[in-house]
C-alpha positions in Angstrom: -27.8 -3.3 -1.0 -25.2 -2.0 -4.2 -23.5 1.3 -3.1 -20.4 0.6 -0.9 -18.1 3.1 1.0 -14.4 2.2 2.3 -11.9 3.8 4.7 -8.7 1.9 4.2 -6.4 2.7 7.3 -3.1 2.0 7.8 0.1 0.8 5.7 0.3 0.7 1.9 0.0 -3.1 1.9 -3.1 -2.5 3.8 -4.3 -0.5 0.9 -3.6 -3.1 -1.6 -5.8 -5.0 0.3 -8.5 -2.9 0.3 -8.5 -2.4 -3.6 -8.1 -6.1 -3.8 -11.2 -5.9 -1.8 -13.1 -3.4 -4.2 -12.5 -5.2 -7.2 -14.0 -8.0 -6.0 -16.9 -6.2 -5.0 -16.8 -3.9 -8.4 -16.8 -7.1 -10.2 -20.0 -8.6 -8.0 -21.8 -6.1 -9.2 -21.5 -3.5 -6.2 -20.9 0.6 -7.0 -18.8 2.7 -5.2 -19.4 6.1 -4.0 -17.3 8.5 -2.2 -19.7 9.7 0.0 -20.1 7.8 3.2 -23.6 8.8 3.7 -24.5 7.4 0.2 -23.3 4.2 0.5 -25.7 1.4 1.3 -22.5 -1.2 3.1 -19.5 0.5 4.7 -16.2 -0.8 5.5 -13.7 -0.1 7.6 -10.1 -1.8 7.0 -8.4 -1.3 10.0 -4.9 -0.7 11.0 -4.2 -2.6 14.5 0.0 -1.9 14.5 0.3 0.6 16.9 -1.5 1.8 19.9 -2.2 5.4 17.8 -3.4 3.6 15.0 -5.7 1.5 17.0 -7.4 4.5 18.1 -7.6 6.4 15.0 -9.3 2.8 13.5 -12.0 2.8 16.3 -12.9 6.7 15.5 -13.3 5.8 11.8 -15.7 2.2 13.1 -17.5 5.0 15.5 -17.7 7.7 12.7 -18.9 5.3 10.0 -21.4 3.9 12.4 -23.0 6.7 12.7 -24.1 6.5 9.5 -26.8 4.0 10.0 -29.1 6.9 11.6 -27.5 10.0 9.7 -27.0 8.2 6.1 -28.3 5.4 3.7 -26.1 2.5 6.0 -27.9 -0.9 6.5 -24.7 -2.9 6.8 -21.4 -1.5 8.8 -18.0 -4.5 8.2 -15.1 -4.3 9.5 -12.2 -5.7 8.3 -8.1 -6.3 8.7 -5.4 -6.1 11.2 -7.4 -4.6 14.8 -10.1 -7.3 13.3 -8.3 -10.0 13.7 -6.7 -9.0 17.0 -9.7 -7.7 19.0 -12.5 -9.3 17.2 -14.3 -10.8 20.2 -13.8 -7.0 21.9 -14.8 -4.8 19.1 -18.3 -7.1 18.5 -18.9 -7.0 21.9 -18.8 -3.0 22.4 -19.6 -2.1 19.1 -22.9 -3.6 18.6 -24.0 -1.0 15.1 -20.8 -3.6 13.3 -22.7 -6.8 11.4 -19.7 -8.4 10.3 -16.1 -8.6 11.4 -13.2 -9.7 8.9 -9.7 -10.4 9.6 -6.6 -10.1 7.0 -7.6 -13.6 6.1 -10.8 -13.5 5.0 -11.3 -11.0 2.5 -12.5 -12.9 -0.5 -15.6 -14.0 1.9 -17.0 -10.9 2.2 -18.8 -10.6 -1.3 -20.1 -14.1 0.1 -21.1 -12.6 3.2 -22.8 -9.8 1.8 -24.8 -12.4 -0.9 -26.4 -14.7 1.6 -29.1 -14.7 3.5 -28.8 -12.7 7.2 -28.8 -15.1 10.0 -32.1 -15.0 12.3 -28.9 -14.8 15.3 -27.4 -11.8 15.2 -24.9 -12.9 18.4 -20.8 -11.8 18.8 -20.7 -15.3 17.2 -22.9 -14.7 14.1 -21.2 -11.4 13.5 -17.5 -13.1 13.7 -15.5 -14.4 10.4 -12.1 -14.2 11.4 -11.4 -18.0 11.7 -13.5 -18.9 8.9 -11.2 -20.3 6.1 -11.3 -18.3 2.9 -8.8 -18.6 -0.6 -6.8 -16.4 -1.5 -7.6 -13.9 -4.2 -6.0 -15.7 -7.0 -5.7 -12.3 -9.3 -4.2 -9.0 -8.7 -5.6 -7.9 -11.9 -9.0 -6.2 -11.2 -7.3 -4.4 -7.8 -9.2 -1.1 -8.2 -6.2 1.7 -7.7 -7.0 4.5 -5.0 -4.1 6.0 -5.4 -3.3 8.7 -8.6 -3.6 6.9 -11.6 0.4 7.0 -12.5 1.5 5.8 -9.2 0.8 1.8 -7.6 2.1 -0.1 -4.8 3.2 -3.6 -5.8 2.5 -6.3 -2.3 5.4 -9.2 -4.0 4.2 -11.0 -0.2 2.6 -11.3 2.8 3.4 -12.0 5.9 6.8 -12.1 8.0 9.3 -14.5 9.3 11.1 -12.3 11.6 10.4 -12.3 15.0 11.3 -8.6 16.1 10.1 -8.2 19.8 7.8 -5.4 19.0 5.8 -6.4 16.5 2.2 -8.8 16.4 2.5 -9.2 12.3 4.0 -12.6 12.4 1.7 -13.1 14.9 -1.7 -11.8 12.5 -0.5 -12.3 9.3 1.8 -15.5 9.5 5.2 -16.6 7.9 6.5 -14.8 4.6 4.7 -15.9 1.7 6.3 -14.8 -2.2 3.5 -14.0 -4.5 4.5 -15.7 -7.9 6.2 -14.0 -10.2 4.1 -14.4 -12.5 1.4 -13.1 -11.0 3.4 -9.4 -9.6 4.9 -9.6 -13.7 1.0 -10.1 -15.0 -0.7 -7.1 -12.3 2.4 -4.5 -13.3 2.0 -5.6 -17.2 -2.4 -4.6 -16.5 -1.4 -1.5 -14.9 1.2 0.0 -17.0 -0.8 -1.0 -20.1 -3.5 1.7 -17.9 -0.9 4.4 -17.5 0.7 3.7 -14.3 4.4 4.8 -14.0 5.2 4.5 -10.7 5.5 1.0 -9.0 6.4 0.5 -5.5 7.4 -2.6 -4.5 5.8 -3.2 -0.7 5.7 -6.5 1.8 6.5 -6.7 5.2 10.3 -8.0 4.0 10.7 -7.2 0.7 14.5 -8.4 0.6 13.0 -11.7 1.4 11.1 -12.2 -1.9 11.1 -15.6 -3.4 13.2 -17.7 -0.3 10.1 -19.3 -0.1 9.9 -20.5 -3.7 13.6 -21.4 -3.2 14.9 -18.6 -5.5 18.8 -17.8 -5.2 18.0 -14.4 -5.7 14.3 -13.5 -5.9 14.3 -9.7 -5.9 16.9 -9.4 -8.7 15.0 -11.8 -10.8 12.2 -10.0 -10.4 13.3 -6.4 -11.0 15.3 -7.5 -13.6 11.8 -9.2 -15.5 9.8 -5.9 -14.5 12.2 -3.2 -16.1 11.7 -5.2 -19.6 7.8 -4.6 -19.3 6.4 -1.6 -21.3 5.6 1.8 -19.5 7.4 0.7 -16.4 9.3 4.1 -15.5 10.0 3.5 -11.8 10.2 0.8 -9.9 11.3 2.1 -5.8 11.8 -0.5 -3.1 10.3 -0.3 0.4 10.5 -2.3 3.7 13.4 -3.9 3.2 15.1 -5.7 6.2 19.3 -5.1 6.4 19.8 -8.6 6.4 19.4 -9.5 3.6 20.8 -6.6 1.4 23.2 -8.4 -1.0 25.6 -7.0 -3.7 23.6 -8.3 -6.1 20.8 -5.9 -5.4 22.8 -3.2 -5.1 25.0 -3.7 -8.5 21.4 -4.1 -10.4 20.3 -0.4 -8.7 23.5 0.7 -9.8 22.8 -0.3 -13.4 18.9 0.2 -13.9 17.6 3.3 -15.1 14.3 2.6 -14.0 15.1 1.2 -10.6 14.9 4.8 -8.4 18.3 5.1 -6.0 15.9 4.5 -3.2 15.8 1.8 -0.5 14.3 1.8 2.7 15.8 0.0 5.1 13.6 0.0 8.5 16.6 0.2 10.8 14.8 0.6 14.4 17.8 1.1 16.5 21.8 1.2 16.5 23.3 0.2 19.9 23.9 -3.4 19.8 21.7 -4.0 23.4 19.0 -2.5 22.0 19.1 -4.4 18.3 20.0 -7.7 20.6 16.6 -6.8 23.0 14.9 -6.3 20.2 15.7 -9.6 18.5 17.0 -7.6 15.9 19.3 -10.3 13.2 21.9 -6.7 12.4 24.4 -5.3 14.6 26.0 -2.3 14.6 28.9 -3.4 12.7 27.0 -5.5 9.8 24.6 -2.0 9.6 27.3 0.3 8.9 29.6 -1.5 6.6 25.7 -2.5 4.4 25.4 1.3 4.2 28.7 2.2 3.2 28.3 -0.6 0.7 24.8 0.6 -0.6 26.5 4.0 -0.9 30.1 3.1 -2.9 27.8 0.6 -4.9 25.0 2.9 -5.9 25.9 6.8 -6.3 23.4 9.3 -5.2 21.1 6.8 -3.6 18.4 8.2 -1.0 18.2 6.4 1.9 15.2 6.1 4.2 15.0 4.1 7.6 12.9 4.2 10.9 13.8 4.3 14.4 11.8 3.7 17.4 12.6 5.6 20.9 12.0 4.9 24.2 12.1 1.0 23.7 12.1 -1.2 27.1 15.3 -0.5 28.5 16.9 2.2 26.3 19.1 4.4 28.5 20.3 8.1 27.7 23.1 6.4 27.0 21.6 4.1 24.2 19.6 7.0 22.9 23.1 9.5 22.9 24.3 6.6 21.0 22.0 6.6 18.0 21.3 10.3 18.1 25.3 10.1 17.3 24.8 7.5 14.4 21.8 9.8 13.0 24.5 13.1 13.0 26.6 10.6 11.0 24.9 8.4 8.7 23.2 11.2 7.3 20.3 9.5 5.9 18.0 11.3 3.4 14.8 10.5 4.8 13.5 9.1 8.3 10.4 8.3 10.4 11.2 7.9 14.0 8.4 6.1 16.7 7.5 6.5 20.3 7.8 2.6 21.1 4.3 1.3 21.7 3.4 -1.4 24.2 1.3 -4.2 22.1 0.2 -7.1 24.0 1.1 -10.1 22.7 4.7 -9.1 21.8 7.7 -9.8 23.3 8.8 -6.4 24.4 5.1 -6.2 26.2 6.8 -8.7 28.6 10.3 -6.7 29.5 11.4 -5.0 32.1 12.8 -1.3 31.8 9.6 0.3 30.2 10.7 3.8 29.5 8.0 6.7 30.3 6.0 8.0 27.5 7.0 11.6 27.4 10.5 10.5 28.0 9.9 8.2 24.6 8.3 11.3 22.4 11.3 13.4 23.5 13.6 11.6 22.3 11.6 11.3 19.1 11.4 15.1 18.9 15.3 15.3 19.3 15.7 13.2 16.9 13.6 14.9 14.2 14.9 17.5 14.8 18.3 16.6 14.0 16.9 15.0 10.6 15.9 18.3 9.5 18.6 19.8 9.9 20.3 17.1 7.3 17.5 17.2 5.3 17.6 21.0 4.7 21.5 20.7 4.4 20.9 17.8 2.1 18.5 19.7 -0.5 20.2 23.3 -0.2 22.6 20.9 -2.1 20.7 20.1 -4.9 19.8 23.7 -6.0 21.0 24.3 -9.6 20.7 20.4 -10.2 18.5 18.7 -12.6 17.0 16.1 -12.2 13.3 13.9 -13.1 10.4 15.4 -11.5 7.0 13.0 -11.6 3.9 15.9 -11.6 1.2 15.2 -8.6 -1.0 18.0 -9.5 -2.4 20.3 -7.3 -1.6 20.4 -3.7 -4.9 19.1 -1.8 -4.4 21.4 0.9 -3.3 24.3 -1.1 -4.5 24.3 -4.7 -2.8 27.0 -6.3 0.5 25.0 -5.6 1.3 22.0 -8.6 3.7 19.7 -6.2 5.5 16.4 -7.9 8.1 14.1 -6.5 11.8 13.2 -7.7 12.9 9.6 -7.9 14.3 9.7 -4.2 11.3 10.8 -3.0 8.3 8.5 -2.1 5.1 9.5 -2.5 3.1 10.2 0.9 6.3 10.0 3.4 8.9 11.9 2.0 9.1 15.8 0.9 8.1 16.7 -2.6 8.6 19.4 -5.2 6.8 22.7 -5.1 6.5 23.4 -9.6 7.2 26.9 -10.5 5.8 28.7 -14.0 5.5 24.8 -15.5 2.8 23.8 -17.7 2.9 20.3 -17.0 0.0 17.7 -16.0 -0.7 15.1 -13.4 1.4 11.9 -14.5 3.9 13.9 -16.7 7.3 12.8 -16.1 9.6 16.3 -16.7 13.7 17.2 -16.5 13.5 20.0 -14.2 16.2 22.5 -12.3 15.8 22.5 -9.0 16.1 26.6 -8.1 15.4 26.5 -4.3 14.7 24.0 -1.3 12.4 24.7 2.3 12.8 22.2 4.8 11.8 19.0 3.8 10.4 19.8 -0.1 12.8 21.4 -3.0 11.5 24.3 -5.8 11.8 23.1 -9.5 11.0 24.5 -13.0 10.9 22.2 -15.9 13.5 23.0 -18.4 12.0 24.9 -21.5 10.3 22.5 -24.2 10.5 19.4 -21.8 7.2 18.9 -20.8 6.1 15.2 -21.4 10.1 13.9 -22.4 10.4 10.6 -21.3 13.0 10.1 -18.4 14.4 7.9 -16.0 15.4 7.7 -12.7 19.5 7.9 -13.4 19.8 11.4 -12.8 18.6 11.6 -9.2 
């Protein structure tokens, strides 16, 4: 069995795991096919963070299981977070699964596929979740599933925070930083292959280096990354607010290769809710941090996420959050209705909020944010900013799109490019000519195609 197909679900961190797994299998002589019906081995890398992600993962497993009769699939492999949480249930309920691995067994898969099939096919024989496996020592063999000009770089694994709503620490363990040497080598390899944009991810990016006894680990890492040839944009995701220090702000302000963009998940702003969520920060500290970011890094784009309907959230708590959202005027916001997850502290809390109310509160926050985003985008009309060209929009092929340094891939708005001879991967200064909701309209300046531009002007 040589042809493999992969379905990767969930966050960018899961994407990196999938890319490492693909690289390992291709190095072992396997061949990748994007057509599930052609694959002899199908792998579903699942997400199990919240209820909607679990449903999506289960549906993907069932869809791929059909390929055992409708395609050429001989082995169905399930990996990732959902496997880690519900290995026995999945194997019992979905008999088509041949092997099931958790979040720590990715390096075992090539060995498992090369081993003789056991005579027994019991749940125990197919469950590899508790088997020991070494971490991938090198990330340079990763096979990018993102466009050639952009990559996620996972700088750490696990999480040492104990947020009441989150199961990640129990699934992936405490935060563990990768060595600076391994990260820099990975970035160097990808930059040589034409990657221009590097998006740093982990469960808590600003905690990078603490376990390695580095005093200012993230800034030290960034300082070395920006010296590498071919690196144009570096963007920071999943930055826990407690560890955003002045040194990081100052480096971002001075270094044009670091995008003036930071993702700081806040989850709530009312002190009573932050306490129930077991968050470290409080409203006064959050406000001071946001004010310092905007003062020290002029023009910075702030992204955050909130949870509505967390147990105990009253209408007064929510209205306080809505007022804060109007006042703070974030550039990008994601809002998620609370999902009751087994194994978390919040699962046992009283004061459950009806799901309908949680959804209505989400919708109200997003309505507020739509107005803020539209107003901010209209203010950019007439300005010139660097744009990373992405190419034709998959949903509307006649549209060519791109992104500003202040727009992260997939989750933020985009730039609709008009009347410009550009190619995917080009970095081009463009004039903003219009705005439509979360998106902008722009045209390249005459004769500027392929000009190397940085992130500072955005």
